C-alpha positions in Angstrom: 70.1 -45.6 -108.1 70.7 -43.4 -111.1 70.3 -39.7 -110.7 68.0 -37.8 -113.1 68.5 -34.0 -113.6 65.9 -31.7 -114.9 66.9 -28.3 -116.2 65.2 -25.4 -114.4 65.4 -21.6 -114.3 65.4 -21.3 -110.6 67.6 -18.5 -109.3 71.0 -19.5 -108.0 70.4 -19.0 -104.4 67.7 -21.6 -103.8 68.7 -24.0 -101.0 68.3 -27.8 -100.9 66.3 -27.3 -97.7 63.4 -25.9 -99.6 63.2 -28.1 -102.7 62.3 -31.3 -100.8 58.8 -29.9 -100.9 58.8 -29.4 -104.6 56.8 -32.5 -105.5 54.6 -32.6 -102.4 51.5 -30.9 -103.9 49.0 -32.8 -101.8 48.8 -35.0 -98.7 47.7 -37.9 -100.7 51.2 -38.8 -101.9 51.6 -42.0 -103.7 54.4 -44.5 -103.1 56.2 -43.2 -106.1 56.1 -39.7 -104.7 57.7 -41.0 -101.5 60.5 -42.5 -103.5 61.2 -39.5 -105.6 61.7 -36.6 -103.3 63.6 -33.9 -105.2 66.2 -31.5 -103.9 67.1 -28.2 -105.3 70.5 -27.6 -106.7 71.1 -24.0 -107.7 69.5 -24.0 -111.1 68.7 -27.7 -111.3 66.2 -29.9 -109.6 67.9 -33.3 -108.8 65.6 -36.3 -108.3 67.2 -39.4 -106.8 65.0 -42.5 -106.2 64.5 -43.1 -102.5 66.2 -39.9 -101.6 65.7 -39.0 -97.9 64.2 -35.8 -96.6 67.3 -35.2 -94.6 69.5 -35.5 -97.6 67.6 -32.8 -99.3 67.2 -30.3 -96.5 70.8 -30.3 -95.3 72.8 -30.3 -98.6 73.2 -28.1 -101.6 74.8 -28.3 -105.0 76.1 -26.2 -107.8 75.7 -27.6 -111.3 78.4 -25.9 -113.4 76.6 -25.6 -116.8 73.5 -24.1 -115.2 75.3 -21.3 -113.4 77.2 -18.8 -115.5 79.8 -17.7 -112.9 80.7 -21.4 -112.4 80.9 -22.0 -116.2 83.4 -19.1 -116.5 85.2 -19.9 -113.2 88.9 -20.1 -112.8 88.8 -20.4 -109.0 86.5 -22.2 -106.6 85.5 -18.9 -105.1 83.8 -17.9 -108.4 80.9 -20.2 -107.5 81.1 -22.2 -104.3 80.4 -19.0 -102.2 76.8 -19.1 -103.5 76.0 -21.9 -101.1 74.9 -20.4 -97.8 77.5 -21.2 -95.1 80.4 -21.8 -97.6 83.2 -19.4 -98.4 86.4 -19.9 -100.4 89.5 -17.8 -99.7 92.7 -17.3 -101.7 93.3 -15.4 -105.0 95.9 -17.6 -106.6 94.9 -20.7 -108.5 97.3 -22.7 -106.2 95.7 -21.2 -103.0 92.1 -22.3 -102.9 90.9 -22.6 -99.3 87.3 -23.9 -98.7 85.6 -23.1 -95.5 82.2 -24.3 -94.2 80.9 -22.3 -91.2 84.5 -21.2 -90.6 86.1 -24.6 -90.6 88.7 -25.0 -93.3 89.2 -27.9 -95.6 91.5 -29.8 -93.2 88.3 -30.3 -91.2 86.1 -31.2 -94.2 85.8 -34.4 -96.2 86.8 -33.2 -99.7 86.5 -35.7 -102.6 87.0 -35.7 -106.3 85.0 -38.4 -108.0 84.8 -40.1 -104.7 88.5 -40.0 -104.0 89.4 -38.4 -100.7 91.8 -35.4 -100.8 93.5 -35.8 -97.5 96.4 -34.2 -95.7 98.0 -30.7 -95.6 101.0 -29.7 -97.7 102.1 -26.1 -96.9 100.2 -23.5 -94.8 100.9 -20.7 -97.3 99.0 -22.6 -100.1 95.7 -24.3 -100.4 95.3 -28.1 -100.2 92.5 -28.5 -102.8 93.9 -28.7 -106.3 91.2 -28.8 -109.0 90.5 -26.7 -112.1 86.7 -25.8 -112.4 86.7 -26.6 -116.1 86.9 -30.3 -115.2 83.7 -30.2 -113.1 80.1 -30.8 -113.7 79.0 -30.4 -110.1 80.0 -29.5 -106.6 77.9 -31.0 -103.8 78.2 -29.6 -100.3 77.1 -31.0 -97.0 76.9 -27.9 -94.9 77.7 -29.3 -91.5 78.1 -33.0 -90.6 74.6 -34.4 -90.4 75.2 -38.1 -91.2 77.3 -41.0 -90.1 77.9 -41.8 -93.7 80.3 -38.8 -94.1 82.9 -40.4 -91.8 85.7 -39.0 -89.8 87.8 -36.0 -90.9 84.5 -34.1 -91.6 83.9 -31.9 -88.6 82.4 -29.1 -90.8 80.8 -31.3 -93.5 81.9 -32.3 -96.9 82.5 -31.1 -100.4 82.2 -33.6 -103.3 83.5 -32.6 -106.7 82.2 -34.5 -109.7 83.9 -34.4 -113.1 81.9 -34.5 -116.3 80.7 -37.8 -117.8 80.0 -38.7 -121.4 76.3 -39.2 -120.5 76.1 -35.5 -119.5 77.1 -34.4 -123.0 75.7 -37.0 -125.4 72.4 -36.1 -127.0 69.6 -38.7 -127.3 70.7 -41.2 -130.0 74.1 -39.6 -130.4 77.1 -42.0 -130.8 80.0 -39.5 -130.7 80.4 -35.8 -130.0 82.8 -33.1 -129.1 82.9 -29.9 -127.1 85.3 -27.0 -127.8 85.7 -24.3 -125.2 87.7 -21.1 -125.1 87.7 -18.3 -122.5 89.6 -15.1 -121.7 89.7 -13.0 -118.5 91.0 -9.4 -118.8 92.3 -8.8 -115.3 95.2 -11.3 -115.5 95.2 -12.0 -119.2 94.0 -15.6 -118.5 93.5 -17.8 -121.5 91.6 -21.1 -121.3 91.3 -23.6 -124.2 89.9 -27.1 -123.9 88.5 -29.9 -126.0 86.3 -32.8 -124.9 85.6 -35.8 -127.1 82.9 -38.3 -125.9 81.3 -41.3 -127.3 78.9 -44.2 -126.8 80.1 -46.7 -129.4 77.5 -49.2 -128.1 74.5 -49.0 -125.9 76.4 -50.1 -122.9 79.8 -48.3 -123.2 80.6 -44.7 -122.8 84.0 -42.9 -123.2 85.3 -39.4 -122.6 88.6 -37.7 -123.1 89.3 -34.1 -122.1 92.4 -31.9 -122.4 92.6 -28.3 -121.4 95.2 -25.5 -120.9 94.8 -22.4 -118.7 97.6 -19.8 -118.7 97.6 -16.7 -116.6 99.7 -13.6 -115.8 99.7 -11.3 -112.9 96.4 -9.6 -112.1 95.6 -6.6 -109.9 93.3 -5.7 -107.1 90.9 -2.8 -107.0 93.7 -0.3 -106.1 96.0 -1.6 -108.8 98.3 -3.7 -106.6 99.9 -6.5 -108.5 98.7 -10.0 -107.6 101.8 -11.8 -108.9 101.5 -15.0 -111.0 102.9 -16.2 -114.2 101.7 -19.7 -114.8 100.7 -22.4 -117.2 98.1 -25.0 -116.4 97.3 -28.3 -117.9 94.3 -30.5 -117.2 93.5 -34.0 -118.3 90.4 -36.2 -117.8 89.9 -39.7 -119.1 86.8 -41.8 -118.3 85.4 -45.1 -119.4 82.3 -46.9 -118.3 80.4 -50.0 -119.2 77.1 -51.7 -118.3 77.4 -55.5 -118.0 74.0 -57.1 -118.6 71.3 -55.0 -116.9 72.6 -55.1 -113.3 76.3 -54.2 -113.4 78.1 -51.0 -114.1 81.9 -50.6 -114.0 83.9 -47.4 -114.6 87.4 -46.0 -114.4 88.8 -42.5 -114.5 92.0 -40.5 -114.4 92.1 -36.8 -113.8 95.1 -34.4 -113.5 95.5 -30.8 -112.7 99.0 -29.4 -113.2 100.0 -25.8 -112.5 103.5 -24.6 -113.1 105.1 -21.2 -113.2 106.5 -18.3 -111.2 104.5 -17.7 -108.0 105.0 -15.5 -104.9 107.4 -17.0 -102.3 104.3 -17.3 -100.2 101.4 -17.7 -102.5 98.9 -16.3 -100.0 101.0 -13.0 -100.0 100.5 -12.2 -103.7 101.6 -8.6 -103.3 104.6 -9.1 -101.0 107.9 -7.7 -102.3 109.7 -11.0 -101.7 111.2 -12.4 -104.9 108.8 -14.9 -106.6 110.2 -18.4 -107.3 109.4 -21.3 -109.7 106.8 -23.6 -108.3 104.7 -26.5 -109.5 101.5 -28.0 -108.1 100.2 -31.3 -109.5 97.3 -33.6 -108.6 96.7 -37.1 -110.1 93.6 -39.0 -109.2 92.8 -42.6 -110.3 89.4 -44.2 -109.6 87.6 -47.5 -110.2 83.9 -47.8 -109.4 81.4 -50.6 -109.6 77.6 -50.7 -109.1 75.4 -53.7 -108.7 71.7 -52.9 -108.9 69.5 -55.9 -109.6 65.7 -55.8 -109.6 65.7 -56.5 -105.9 65.1 -53.4 -103.7 67.4 -55.0 -101.1 70.6 -54.7 -103.2 72.2 -51.6 -104.6 75.9 -51.9 -104.1 78.5 -49.2 -104.8 82.2 -49.9 -104.7 84.8 -47.2 -105.1 88.6 -47.7 -105.2 90.9 -44.8 -105.5 94.4 -43.3 -105.3 95.1 -39.6 -105.4 98.5 -37.8 -105.0 99.1 -34.1 -104.7 102.6 -32.7 -105.0 104.3 -29.3 -104.6 107.7 -28.8 -106.1 110.0 -25.8 -105.8 113.0 -26.0 -108.2 114.2 -22.6 -107.0 116.9 -22.4 -109.6 118.8 -20.2 -109.6 118.9 -20.0 -105.9 116.6 -17.0 -105.4 115.8 -18.0 -101.9 118.4 -20.5 -100.6 116.9 -23.3 -98.4 113.4 -23.0 -99.7 113.7 -25.5 -102.6 111.8 -28.7 -101.7 109.3 -31.3 -102.8 106.3 -32.2 -100.7 103.5 -34.6 -101.4 100.5 -36.3 -99.9 99.1 -39.6 -101.2 95.8 -41.2 -100.3 94.7 -44.7 -101.3 91.4 -46.1 -100.2 88.3 -48.2 -100.9 84.6 -47.9 -99.9 81.7 -50.4 -100.2 78.2 -49.3 -99.6 74.8 -51.0 -100.0 71.4 -49.4 -100.0 68.3 -51.5 -99.2 64.7 -50.3 -99.4 62.3 -52.3 -97.1 58.6 -51.7 -96.9 56.9 -52.6 -93.6 53.6 -52.0 -91.9 55.2 -49.1 -90.1 56.7 -47.3 -93.1 59.5 -47.5 -95.6 63.1 -48.1 -94.5 66.1 -47.0 -96.5 69.0 -48.8 -95.0 72.5 -47.6 -95.9 75.3 -49.9 -94.7 79.0 -49.4 -95.6 82.6 -49.9 -94.9 85.6 -47.7 -95.7 89.3 -48.0 -95.4 91.9 -45.4 -96.5 95.6 -44.6 -95.9 97.2 -41.2 -96.2 100.9 -40.7 -96.5 103.1 -37.6 -96.7 106.7 -37.1 -97.7 109.1 -34.2 -97.8 112.4 -34.2 -99.7 115.2 -31.9 -100.8 117.6 -32.6 -103.7 115.9 -36.0 -104.2 116.8 -36.9 -100.5 113.8 -37.7 -98.2 113.7 -35.4 -95.2 110.9 -37.3 -93.5 107.6 -39.1 -94.0 104.6 -40.1 -92.0 101.3 -41.9 -92.5 97.9 -42.6 -90.9 95.1 -45.2 -91.6 91.4 -45.3 -90.9 88.9 -48.2 -91.1 85.2 -47.7 -90.5 81.8 -49.3 -90.7 78.5 -47.6 -90.5 74.7 -48.1 -90.7 72.0 -45.6 -91.2 68.2 -46.2 -91.4 66.1 -43.5 -93.1 62.6 -44.4 -91.9 59.7 -42.7 -93.7 56.3 -42.9 -92.0 53.9 -40.8 -94.0 54.6 -37.2 -93.0 57.2 -38.1 -90.4 60.7 -39.4 -91.0 63.3 -40.6 -88.5 66.9 -41.3 -89.3 69.1 -43.0 -86.7 72.7 -43.9 -87.6 75.8 -45.4 -86.0 79.5 -45.5 -87.0 82.6 -47.2 -85.7 86.1 -45.9 -86.6 89.5 -47.4 -85.9 92.1 -44.7 -86.6 95.9 -45.3 -86.5 97.5 -41.9 -86.0 100.8 -40.6 -87.6 103.9 -41.8 -85.9 105.5 -38.3 -85.6 102.3 -36.6 -84.5 100.7 -38.8 -81.9 103.2 -41.7 -81.7 101.2 -44.0 -83.9 98.5 -44.3 -81.3 95.3 -46.1 -82.3 91.9 -44.6 -81.5 88.7 -46.7 -81.4 85.6 -44.7 -81.5 81.8 -45.0 -81.9 79.5 -42.1 -82.9 75.8 -41.9 -83.4 73.4 -39.6 -85.2 69.6 -38.9 -85.1 67.6 -36.8 -87.6 63.9 -36.2 -88.0 61.5 -34.2 -90.2 57.7 -33.7 -90.1 55.3 -32.2 -92.7 53.3 -29.8 -90.5 51.3 -28.5 -93.4 51.1 -29.2 -97.1 54.5 -28.3 -98.6 55.9 -27.2 -95.2 58.3 -29.2 -93.1 60.3 -28.8 -89.9 63.5 -30.8 -89.4 66.1 -31.4 -86.7 69.3 -33.4 -86.5 72.1 -34.3 -84.0 75.4 -35.9 -85.0 78.3 -36.8 -82.9 81.7 -35.9 -84.3 85.1 -37.6 -84.3 88.4 -36.7 -85.9 91.7 -38.4 -85.2 95.0 -36.5 -85.3 95.8 -35.6 -88.9 99.1 -35.7 -90.7 101.4 -32.8 -90.0 102.1 -30.4 -92.8 104.2 -32.2 -95.3 106.7 -29.4 -95.6 107.6 -29.9 -91.9 108.2 -33.7 -92.1 111.5 -34.5 -90.4 111.1 -38.0 -89.0 110.8 -36.5 -85.6 113.8 -34.2 -85.6 112.7 -31.0 -83.8 109.2 -32.4 -83.4 107.3 -32.9 -80.1 105.5 -36.2 -80.6 102.4 -35.9 -78.5 101.6 -39.4 -77.1 98.8 -37.9 -75.1 97.1 -36.1 -78.0 93.3 -36.5 -77.9 91.0 -36.9 -80.9 88.7 -34.0 -81.8 85.2 -34.8 -80.6 81.9 -33.0 -80.3 78.5 -32.7 -82.0 76.6 -30.8 -84.7 73.0 -30.0 -84.1 70.5 -28.3 -86.4 66.8 -27.3 -86.5 64.9 -25.7 -89.4 61.8 -25.2 -91.4 61.1 -25.1 -95.2 58.1 -24.3 -97.2 57.0 -23.8 -100.8 54.2 -21.5 -101.9 52.8 -21.7 -105.4 50.5 -19.5 -107.6 51.3 -16.3 -105.8 51.2 -14.0 -108.9 50.9 -16.3 -111.9 50.0 -20.0 -112.3 53.6 -21.3 -112.7 55.5 -19.4 -110.1 56.9 -20.7 -106.8 58.4 -19.2 -103.7 60.7 -21.3 -101.6 61.5 -20.2 -98.1 63.9 -21.9 -95.6 65.5 -21.2 -92.3 68.1 -23.1 -90.3 69.8 -22.7 -87.0 72.8 -24.7 -86.1 75.1 -25.2 -83.1 78.3 -27.2 -83.1 80.7 -28.0 -80.2 84.3 -29.1 -80.7 86.4 -30.5 -77.9 90.2 -31.1 -78.0 90.6 -28.8 -81.0 94.0 -29.6 -82.5 96.5 -26.8 -83.2 99.9 -26.8 -84.8 102.6 -24.7 -82.9 105.7 -23.6 -84.7 108.9 -22.2 -83.4 110.0 -18.7 -84.1 110.2 -16.7 -80.8 107.3 -14.4 -81.6 103.6 -14.3 -80.9 101.9 -17.4 -82.3 105.2 -19.2 -82.8 106.4 -19.9 -79.2 107.3 -23.5 -79.9 106.7 -26.5 -77.6 109.0 -27.9 -74.9 110.6 -30.9 -76.5 110.1 -33.0 -73.3 106.8 -32.0 -71.9 105.0 -30.4 -74.8 104.3 -27.2 -72.8 104.1 -24.0 -74.8 107.5 -22.4 -75.1 110.4 -24.4 -76.4 112.5 -25.4 -79.3 110.2 -28.1 -80.9 107.2 -27.9 -83.2 104.1 -30.1 -82.9 100.4 -30.5 -82.5 98.6 -30.0 -79.2 95.0 -29.9 -77.9 93.5 -26.5 -77.3 92.9 -25.8 -73.6 89.3 -24.7 -74.4 86.3 -26.1 -76.2 84.9 -24.2 -79.2 81.2 -23.6 -80.0 80.1 -22.6 -83.5 76.5 -21.3 -84.0 74.6 -19.4 -86.5 71.8 -19.3 -89.0 71.3 -19.8 -92.8 68.2 -18.3 -94.5 67.1 -18.4 -98.1 64.2 -17.1 -100.2 63.8 -18.0 -103.9 61.1 -16.8 -106.2 60.9 -18.3 -109.7 58.7 -18.4 -112.8 59.2 -19.9 -116.2 61.9 -17.4 -117.3 62.7 -15.3 -114.2 64.3 -16.0 -110.9 65.1 -13.9 -107.8 67.0 -15.3 -104.9 68.0 -13.9 -101.5 70.2 -15.6 -98.8 71.7 -14.7 -95.5 74.3 -16.7 -93.5 76.0 -16.2 -90.2 78.5 -18.4 -88.3 80.4 -17.4 -85.1 82.8 -19.5 -83.1 83.7 -18.9 -79.5 86.2 -20.5 -77.1 84.8 -21.6 -73.7 87.6 -19.9 -71.7 88.8 -16.9 -73.7 85.9 -16.1 -76.0 88.3 -16.1 -78.9 87.1 -17.5 -82.3 88.7 -20.6 -83.8 92.2 -19.8 -85.1 92.9 -19.9 -88.8 95.9 -21.6 -90.4 96.2 -18.5 -92.6 96.4 -16.2 -89.6 93.8 -14.4 -87.5 90.2 -15.5 -87.0 88.5 -18.2 -89.0 85.1 -16.3 -88.7 83.6 -14.3 -91.6 81.2 -11.4 -91.4 77.5 -11.9 -92.1 76.9 -12.6 -95.8 74.0 -11.3 -97.8 73.5 -12.4 -101.4 71.0 -11.3 -104.1 70.7 -13.1 -107.5 68.5 -12.2 -110.4 68.3 -14.1 -113.7 66.1 -13.5 -116.7 65.7 -15.5 -119.9 63.5 -13.6 -122.3 63.9 -16.4 -124.8 65.9 -19.5 -125.4 68.5 -17.4 -127.1 69.5 -14.9 -124.4 70.0 -15.2 -120.7 70.9 -12.3 -118.3 72.1 -12.4 -114.7 73.2 -10.2 -111.8 74.7 -11.3 -108.5 75.4 -9.0 -105.5 77.4 -10.1 -102.5 77.6 -8.0 -99.3 79.8 -9.2 -96.4 79.6 -7.2 -93.2 82.6 -6.2 -91.2 83.6 -8.4 -88.2 85.8 -7.6 -85.2 87.3 -10.5 -83.3 87.9 -10.7 -79.5 91.3 -9.2 -80.0 90.0 -6.1 -81.6 91.1 -6.9 -85.2 88.6 -6.0 -87.8 88.0 -7.4 -91.2 86.3 -4.7 -93.2 83.0 -5.0 -95.1 82.8 -5.3 -98.9 80.2 -5.2 -101.6 80.8 -6.9 -104.9 78.5 -7.0 -108.0 78.7 -9.3 -111.1 76.7 -9.1 -114.3 76.7 -11.7 -117.1 74.9 -12.6 -120.3 74.6 -15.8 -122.4 73.8 -15.9 -126.1 72.9 -19.0 -128.1 72.1 -18.1 -131.7 69.5 -20.3 -133.3 71.4 -20.1 -136.6 74.4 -21.8 -135.1 73.3 -24.9 -133.2 75.6 -25.9 -130.4 77.2 -22.5 -130.1 77.0 -20.5 -126.8 78.8 -17.2 -126.2 79.1 -15.8 -122.7 80.3 -12.5 -121.4 80.5 -11.3 -117.8 81.9 -8.4 -115.8 82.9 -9.6 -112.3 83.6 -7.1 -109.5 81.8 -4.5 -111.7 82.7 -1.5 -109.6 86.3 -2.5 -109.0 86.0 -3.0 -105.3 89.2 -3.4 -103.2 88.6 -6.2 -100.8 89.9 -9.5 -99.4 87.6 -12.4 -98.7 87.2 -13.0 -95.0 88.4 -16.6 -95.6 91.7 -15.3 -97.1 94.8 -14.2 -95.3 94.3 -10.7 -93.8 96.6 -8.3 -92.1 95.0 -5.1 -90.7 98.3 -3.3 -90.6 100.2 -4.4 -93.7 98.4 -4.5 -97.0 101.2 -6.4 -98.6 100.5 -9.3 -96.2 96.8 -9.4 -97.2 95.5 -11.7 -99.9 93.3 -9.2 -101.9 90.9 -10.4 -104.5 91.0 -9.3 -108.1 89.6 -6.0 -109.2 87.2 -5.7 -112.1 87.5 -8.7 -114.4 85.8 -9.0 -117.8 85.4 -12.6 -118.9 84.4 -13.8 -122.4 83.9 -17.4 -123.4 82.8 -19.4 -126.4 81.6 -23.0 -126.5 80.8 -25.1 -129.5 79.2 -28.6 -128.9 78.4 -30.9 -131.7 
């Protein structure tokens, strides 16, 4: 089904959990109203035919053009943090680390235009390589609440979508272009991009994008240098065609390339180690096909993809001998899914049946000589039934996975696994619903970090490694109130409590003869030895918390509030889940306030405030609190059609802080990944 987007002036903190009620103005809902249940995005209401209640109440989205901090973003943390439960760590553009309820992106299903971004490259750098200027939307499943997400999604999913020609073409327009330029003062970042798009016939659409983003070193609130001297290049090519009335085929290629001088360890941007030349590159190829005839029983989507992410360190001259290498991860896969809508005497069934197969491979080389490689494969089938019975909906689901593990992680062992899920919602009063869900989790042993590939040399291969298993459960309530002060206002309220349990949590142990790097015995796998490898934690972990949101909106004014909290705890020690970037994966309680006001169609004003409370882990280490404010303004002069100027001041009061999802060292500031201080951004867009 095609997705229709309606622009709205909702404030940026509205949650998907509330907007499912948007169109339910009365109990006498027609069949069409049952089909078109809208969900809030942040400033956009998205209506998808036959969208389920559960889809809406447990997902959230950011549409880039509708949210100024996203439109001016150079890093994912400029906008993804607005989704309750989501944080993004890292300051460098090559160190973007997404977390959902404390679980990092190695435990999330991350996709770009449907292509999985699998594997881990280097623990001092992020594994998600995407420039925000390529994006039109980022859709987040906060928590795994559906069998359709698949394995490798313990914490949920983040789906990035790049821009399409249809998003830019005006009604009746055959060809157009968009020119964009932006500047950021803190690190003298300069962005320039051009997009050309066309619909030469009624059934063909084309798009070509090219952009450059160059940056120098920035500084934190205390003036510490955050070292970077880089040049970035981004390419996006897309083509699509409707064949007859029932078929749609499309193809795309996207590239993000970042090259320059970066810190030896990019998550230590202020460390005095000599910086070295590095390059990060991602290429993603996709083919997609949709068959949607007049029959409600057939709506087939097929996706075929290949994506490869590579880190290269030329390191010439030999600033740091022994640390020049090339590491890459490649994922190829295909997914077929059909959606059927069946009306029966007991209600409407939306049946989603699918199959997916993908292979992920990693390789490490020095001086063009391979040092080691490994691979893993997964094949799965799933079925979900979204059953709507008036005010009540019930969604059971089942999934089967066959996972072939990496040879040098778990000996190539094959895991066969079946998981189930059950979700329900009920409209207890007009525009008020309660909902609950329970989803079993499965995650086979992942690839080891590509930089440590050695074909088993110095590696403990754990033939007894167990898959990560557990469950995610949620309960919540959402309501929409209208006409509180004026006729066209709305207040959306939502509250959600969640609890997840993870068994056999997998951890990587390095050698190094110091705390946290005790190594593993090369024969038994016991902690303490001369080998590296992956092992199962001796304790289970429980993650629980709440996510609250309130959003008041009128025709030209919006005010949003949100609160999110997530805490993990080990069953034996009480420690939180460990982080690959050191310390605890937990973040302090997050409070966000957003105001936006559009006095006319020419000017838009916005203010965002984020307060994160301090948090102390079980070992007594404290991440301090911080309070950050951003202000921004848009101006679209009537005399210059298609022109939009934007200026924003981010971190207005020059706060010195580090995101709780970034590397943090309570003793040594140089080993902390501090965020940028005050940053003034200006951008100009011309679309014609």
